[in-house]
N, C-alpha and C positions, 0 to 999 in steps of 0.2 A: 806274719801280721806287718802290715805297711802303717806307717806314721804318716801325718798331714807333710812331713819334712821330706818323706819320700816322693810323695806325691806333686809335689812344688816343679820340680824340672818338667814334669809329663805336662802340668798345666800350662807352665810358658811355653814350653814346644808347640803347644796346640793353639796358643794365642797370638803365636809370632807372624802367621800369614795377615792377620787383622791389622797387627802393629806395622807391617810392611805396607799394606794399602793406605793405612793412615797416613803413614810418612810420605808415600808418593802422591796421594792428594793434598799435603800440605806444600810438597814441593811444585806443584804444578803452577800456582801463582807465580811462586818466584821465577820460575823458568820463563813464564809469559813476560814478567816485567823486564827481565834480564835481555831478552830477544828483542822484546819491544823498544826498550831504550837503545840499545846497540843498533837495531834497524835505522830509529830514527836519528840516531847521533851520526851514522854513516852517510844517510842521505843528505843530513844538513852540511856534512863536510864536503861531499860530493859538489854539493849546489854552489857552495861557496868558491869551490876551486874553478867552476866553469866547464863547460864540455871540452872534450878534446877534439882536435881537429880530425875530420874524417867520419864524425858522427853527426846524425842530424840533430840540430839545436833543440827543436821543440820535441823531438821523441825522447832525447836525453833528459829534459827536465820534466817531461810527462811521467816517464818511468821513475824519476826520483822522487816527484810528488806522490806517486802512488806508493811507493816504498815507505815513504814519510808517514802516510796517513795509515798504512798498515800497521807500521811502529806504534804510532799513537794508539790505533785500535787496541793493540797487544796490551800496552801499559793500562788502558783504561778498562779492559776486561780483567785485569790482574787486580786493580783496584775495586772492581765490583765483587769478583769472586771472594776477595779477602774481607769484604765490607759486609755483604749478605749473607747470613749462615744457611737461608735457605736455598740461596743460587748457587752457595758453595758445593752443597752437595749434588746439584744437578750438573754443575759445570766443571768442577773440579776434576771427575772421572774423564770428561771428554777431552782427549788430545788433539782435537781438530784444530783448535785455535792455536794450541803450540806448533803443530805442524805448519800451518798458515803462516806463523810468525817465522819458521825455520825457511818457508819459501821465498817471503818477502825480504829477509836478510840475505837469500841465496841472490836475488835480484841486485840488490844493493853491491853485494862483494862483488858480482858478475860485472856490475859497471863501473866499479872501483879498478878492477884487474883491467877490463877495456880502456879505460883512460891513461892508466900506465903503461900499456902497451902501445897505444897510439899516440901518446905524448911525444 
C-alpha cells in the first residue's frame, strides 16, 4: 500500500521537465537584456575610441552603428517580453532573437579585436 508521501517524489520527477522549461523561458529575457546591453556598450566604447588606421572609417562606423542598434533592439525585446504576458509566451520560447544578439555581439567584439590588432 502506497501513501501520498511515497507518491510525492514520483510526482516531483514528472513535474521537473515543465519546471525546467519555465525556468528557461524566464531566463531568455535576461539573456536578451544582458547581450543587448553588452553589445550596445561595446559599440559605444569603440565609437568613442575612433577607427584604427587601416580600416575604412565609414565602414567601421556603419558596422558599429548596426551593432549598437542591434543591441538596443535586444534590450527593447527583453523589455517587451518581460512586460507583455501574452507576448512572453509567444516570444520567450523563441531563441532567434538571442542568437541574433550573439551575432551582433560577435561583430562588436570582432571590431574590437581588429582595432586592437591594427592600432
